[in-house]
C-alpha positions in Angstrom: 94.1 165.8 -151.2 92.0 164.4 -154.1 88.3 165.1 -154.5 87.6 161.5 -155.5 88.8 158.9 -153.0 91.6 156.6 -154.1 90.7 153.1 -153.0 93.4 151.0 -151.4 93.7 147.2 -152.0 92.0 146.6 -148.6 89.0 149.0 -149.4 88.4 147.7 -152.9 85.3 145.7 -153.8 85.7 142.4 -155.8 85.5 144.1 -159.2 88.1 146.7 -158.3 90.4 144.1 -156.8 90.2 142.2 -160.2 91.2 145.4 -162.0 94.0 146.0 -159.6 95.3 142.4 -160.1 95.3 142.8 -163.9 97.0 146.1 -163.7 99.8 144.6 -161.5 100.1 141.7 -163.9 100.3 143.8 -167.0 102.0 147.0 -165.8 103.7 145.9 -162.7 101.8 148.3 -160.4 98.4 149.9 -159.9 98.5 153.6 -161.0 96.4 156.0 -159.1 94.5 156.7 -162.4 93.4 153.0 -162.4 92.4 153.2 -158.7 90.3 156.3 -159.3 88.9 155.0 -162.5 87.8 151.8 -160.8 84.9 153.8 -159.3 83.3 153.4 -162.8 84.3 149.9 -163.8 82.9 149.8 -167.3 84.6 153.1 -168.2 87.9 152.0 -166.6 87.8 148.6 -168.4 87.6 150.4 -171.8 90.3 152.9 -170.8 92.6 150.3 -169.4 92.3 148.3 -172.6 93.3 151.4 -174.6 96.3 152.1 -172.3 97.6 148.6 -172.5 97.2 148.3 -176.3 98.7 151.7 -176.9 101.9 150.7 -175.1 102.4 147.4 -177.0 104.7 147.8 -179.9 103.3 144.9 -181.9 99.9 146.6 -181.9 100.9 150.2 -182.7 104.1 149.5 -184.7 105.0 153.2 -184.5 107.4 153.6 -181.6 109.3 151.2 -179.3 107.8 150.8 -175.8 110.8 152.5 -174.3 110.2 155.6 -176.3 106.6 155.7 -175.3 107.4 155.3 -171.6 110.0 158.1 -171.8 107.4 160.3 -173.5 104.9 159.6 -170.7 107.6 160.4 -168.0 108.5 163.7 -169.8 104.9 164.7 -170.2 104.2 164.0 -166.5 107.3 166.0 -165.5 106.3 169.0 -167.7 102.8 168.9 -166.2 104.1 168.9 -162.6 103.1 165.4 -161.8 104.6 164.5 -158.5 104.9 160.8 -159.1 
């Protein structure tokens, strides 16, 4: 059980719903990190912008998106992330 409540789509306020919609459009889903971060919208907007831009190959020009996503999965697995 988390210490900070994770808002569902039904519980979200209008600003949170907007963030959730953008997350679904860009990433295909709403990660729990985005849901928890939505409690502080200004911070989450900055963080979300960083996350999206760091995954785009045309911006970073370092690694393909596939390699970045595999790195994220491997890191999550090593840290015992359950999802």
